[in-house]
C-alpha positions in Angstrom: -105.7 184.1 -109.0 -107.7 182.1 -107.1 -111.1 184.7 -108.2 -110.1 184.1 -111.6 -110.1 180.3 -111.0 -113.6 180.7 -109.3 -115.0 182.3 -112.3 -113.5 179.6 -114.9 -115.0 176.9 -112.8 -118.7 178.5 -112.9 -119.6 178.0 -116.1 -117.4 174.2 -116.2 -120.3 173.6 -113.3 -122.8 175.3 -114.6 -122.3 173.0 -117.9 -122.4 170.0 -115.8 -125.3 170.7 -114.1 -127.4 171.6 -117.0 -126.2 168.1 -118.4 -126.9 166.3 -115.5 -130.4 167.7 -115.5 -130.9 166.2 -119.0 -129.9 163.0 -117.6 -132.1 163.6 -114.7 -134.8 164.2 -116.5 -134.3 160.9 -118.8 -134.2 159.0 -115.8 -137.1 160.6 -113.7 -138.7 159.5 -117.4 -137.6 156.1 -117.4 -138.2 155.4 -113.6 -142.3 156.9 -114.3 -142.6 154.7 -116.8 -141.3 151.6 -114.6 -143.9 152.3 -112.1 -146.3 152.6 -114.9 -145.1 149.6 -116.3 -144.8 147.8 -112.7 -148.5 148.6 -111.9 -149.8 148.1 -115.3 -148.0 143.9 -114.4 -149.6 143.9 -111.0 -153.4 144.4 -112.5 -152.2 141.8 -115.3 -152.4 144.2 -118.0 -149.7 142.2 -119.5 -149.6 144.2 -123.3 -150.0 147.4 -121.8 -147.0 146.5 -119.2 -145.1 145.3 -122.1 -145.5 148.6 -124.2 -144.2 150.6 -121.0 -141.3 148.3 -120.7 -140.3 148.1 -124.1 -140.8 152.1 -124.4 -137.9 152.2 -121.3 -135.6 149.7 -123.2 -136.2 151.5 -126.3 -135.5 154.7 -125.8 -134.0 155.0 -121.9 -130.9 152.9 -122.8 -128.6 155.2 -120.3 -130.9 155.1 -117.3 -130.4 153.3 -114.5 -133.4 151.0 -114.9 -132.7 150.0 -118.6 -131.3 146.7 -117.6 -134.9 146.2 -115.7 -136.1 147.2 -118.1 -134.9 144.6 -120.6 -135.7 141.6 -118.4 -139.1 142.5 -117.7 -139.5 142.9 -121.4 -138.3 139.7 -122.1 -139.5 138.1 -119.9 -143.4 139.2 -120.6 -142.6 138.7 -124.2 -142.1 135.4 -123.6 -145.0 134.6 -121.2 -147.6 132.4 -122.2 -150.4 134.1 -120.7 -149.4 137.5 -122.3 -151.9 138.1 -125.3 -148.6 140.5 -126.4 -146.3 137.8 -126.4 -143.8 137.5 -129.5 -141.4 134.4 -128.7 -138.7 135.9 -131.3 -139.0 140.0 -129.3 -138.5 137.8 -126.2 -135.6 136.0 -127.5 -134.1 139.2 -128.6 -134.5 141.0 -125.2 -133.0 138.1 -123.1 -129.8 137.8 -125.4 -129.6 141.7 -125.2 -129.9 141.8 -121.2 -127.5 138.6 -121.4 -124.7 141.2 -122.6 -125.9 143.8 -119.9 -125.7 141.7 -116.9 -122.7 141.0 -114.6 -123.7 137.8 -112.5 -122.3 134.4 -113.5 -126.0 133.0 -112.0 -127.8 135.4 -113.7 -126.3 134.3 -117.1 -126.8 131.0 -116.7 -129.9 131.1 -116.1 -130.5 133.5 -119.2 -128.6 130.7 -121.2 -130.6 127.9 -119.7 -133.7 130.0 -120.5 -132.8 130.7 -124.2 -132.6 127.1 -124.6 -135.3 126.5 -123.2 -137.1 129.4 -125.8 -135.7 127.9 -129.0 -137.0 124.2 -127.6 -140.3 125.6 -127.6 -140.3 127.2 -130.5 -139.8 124.2 -132.1 -142.0 122.9 -130.5 -144.2 125.0 -131.1 -143.6 124.8 -134.9 -144.1 121.2 -134.4 -147.7 121.7 -132.6 -148.8 124.0 -135.6 -147.5 121.8 -138.2 -150.0 119.1 -136.7 -152.8 121.2 -136.4 -152.5 122.1 -139.9 -152.5 118.5 -140.7 -155.6 117.4 -138.1 -156.9 120.4 -139.6 -156.4 119.0 -143.1 -157.2 115.7 -142.2 -161.1 116.9 -140.9 -161.8 118.7 -144.1 -161.0 115.3 -145.6 -163.2 113.4 -143.0 -166.0 115.9 -143.7 -165.8 116.1 -147.6 -165.4 112.0 -147.4 -168.7 111.8 -144.9 -170.5 114.5 -147.2 -169.9 112.0 -149.9 -170.5 108.8 -147.7 -173.6 110.5 -147.1 -174.9 111.6 -150.9 -173.8 108.3 -152.1 -176.0 106.2 -149.7 -179.1 108.7 -150.5 -178.5 107.9 -154.0 -178.1 104.2 -153.3 -181.7 104.5 -151.8 -183.2 106.3 -154.5 -181.7 103.9 -156.9 -183.0 100.6 -154.5 -186.6 102.3 -155.0 -186.1 102.7 -158.2 -185.1 99.0 -158.2 -187.6 97.9 -156.1 -190.8 100.2 -158.5 -189.6 98.8 -161.8 -189.5 95.1 -160.4 -193.0 96.1 -159.2 -193.8 97.1 -163.0 -192.4 94.2 -164.1 -194.2 91.7 -161.8 -197.3 93.4 -163.5 -196.7 93.2 -166.7 -195.8 89.7 -166.1 -199.0 89.4 -164.2 -200.3 91.0 -167.9 -198.6 88.8 -170.0 -199.6 85.3 -168.0 -203.2 86.6 -168.1 -203.1 87.7 -171.9 -201.1 84.6 -172.7 -203.8 82.5 -170.9 -206.3 84.3 -172.9 -205.1 83.5 -176.1 -204.7 79.6 -175.1 -208.7 80.0 -174.1 -209.7 81.2 -177.7 -207.9 79.0 -179.8 -210.0 76.2 -181.3 
């Protein structure tokens, strides 16, 4: 009888090994991606490191490195030194990490970070609107400067024309005076 139980346990053991083999394979793949991501991050290749952390966060949720990948992805996506930064994605992954962590200190820190990130988003939006206003005002100032220069040039042309007309009028007046004097002398 014990022998029969042993034969029943062998398939169960093999099944258990095969399923843990799959979990082990996923764990190894996730850890490899994490090693690559950590190396890229240390080398300041932040966009590539972000992609690696996101790969683990999106495709390996059952692994032991998943929480770290979620946290690292959130941090890098929120980093101003990362060209691949994305505030909304950072907030998404931070909230995901908030649900994963059990540490009250971590939870409080993440809540503070989320509040700061919301405030930063508001400030960036305000800064963007102000930059648009500055650009608009600069375009208006440029247009007005161009118009003023054009008007100043036209004014100079008109003044030159006026000077020329004035000179011609003086000449005509002198001719008229001479003609008038000449008539007066010729009158008996």
